[in-house]
C-alpha positions as CSV (number, residue, x, y, z in Angstrom):
1,M,-8.7,-11.3,1.5
2,L,-8.6,-7.6,0.5
3,T,-6.0,-5.7,-1.5
4,L,-5.0,-2.3,-0.3
5,V,-3.4,0.4,-2.5
6,V,-0.9,2.6,-0.7
7,R,0.0,5.9,-2.4
8,G,2.3,8.8,-1.5
9,L,5.2,6.6,-0.3
10,P,8.6,8.3,0.0
11,N,11.2,7.0,-2.4
12,T,13.4,6.3,0.6
13,A,11.0,3.9,2.2
14,T,12.0,0.2,2.5
15,E,9.9,-2.9,2.0
16,S,10.6,-4.0,5.6
17,G,9.5,-0.7,7.0
18,L,6.3,-0.8,5.0
19,Y,5.7,-4.4,6.1
20,N,6.2,-3.5,9.8
21,L,3.8,-0.5,9.5
22,F,1.0,-2.7,8.2
23,A,1.8,-5.8,10.3
24,A,0.8,-3.7,13.4
25,Y,-2.8,-4.1,12.1
26,G,-2.7,-7.8,11.2
27,K,-1.1,-10.5,9.1
28,V,0.3,-9.2,5.7
29,F,-0.2,-12.0,3.2
30,G,1.4,-10.3,0.3
31,M,3.0,-7.1,-0.8
32,K,4.1,-5.6,-4.1
33,V,6.3,-2.6,-3.8
34,N,6.7,-0.9,-7.2
35,Q,10.2,0.2,-7.9
36,D,11.9,2.1,-10.7
37,F,13.6,-0.4,-13.0
38,F,16.9,1.6,-13.3
39,T,17.3,3.2,-9.9
40,G,15.6,0.7,-7.6
41,Q,13.8,3.4,-5.7
42,L,10.2,3.2,-4.8
43,R,7.8,4.7,-7.4
44,G,5.5,6.0,-4.6
45,F,2.9,3.2,-4.4
46,A,2.5,-0.4,-3.3
47,T,-0.3,-3.0,-2.9
48,I,-0.8,-5.0,0.3
49,D,-2.9,-8.1,0.8
50,M,-4.6,-8.5,4.2
51,E,-7.7,-10.1,5.7
52,G,-10.9,-8.0,5.5
53,H,-11.3,-6.8,9.1
54,E,-7.5,-6.2,9.4
55,A,-7.4,-4.4,6.1
56,R,-10.2,-2.1,7.2
57,A,-8.4,-1.4,10.5
58,A,-5.2,-0.5,8.6
59,I,-7.2,1.9,6.4
60,A,-8.7,3.6,9.4
61,G,-5.4,3.8,11.2
62,L,-3.0,4.7,8.4
63,N,-4.9,6.7,5.8
64,G,-3.6,10.3,5.9
65,R,-0.8,9.4,8.3
66,D,2.8,10.6,8.1
67,F,5.2,7.9,7.1
68,E,8.9,8.8,6.9
69,G,8.1,12.5,6.2
70,K,5.3,12.1,3.7
71,T,1.5,11.6,4.0
72,I,0.4,8.2,2.8
73,Y,-3.0,7.4,1.5
74,V,-4.5,3.9,2.0
75,E,-7.6,2.6,0.2
76,L,-9.2,-0.6,-1.1
77,D,-8.0,-1.6,-4.5
78,K,-10.9,-1.2,-6.9
79,G,-9.2,-3.2,-9.6
80,L,-10.6,-2.9,-13.2
81,K,-14.1,-1.8,-12.0
82,G,-15.4,0.7,-14.5
83,K,-12.5,0.5,-16.9
84,R,-13.7,-2.3,-19.1
85,G,-13.9,-1.6,-22.8
86,R,-11.1,0.9,-22.7
87,R,-7.9,-0.2,-24.5
């Protein structure tokens, strides 16, 4: 299981639209779409959980692609790597 970070999402995008975009590359096990607390609009990024080979296929197929008028960037989530000790 790998977690992908998707950046550059338009604030008009929907969770179902994003799900359908990634489901074309394999099973989406989880998704967290970050929304503004007050407006409910997307904040421009999301995380998606997929199997390893399917996640890599999604990166290859979607990174730099246009989605609803904006270029999205898809990469593996690096987590806290290299950020320990900073508080």
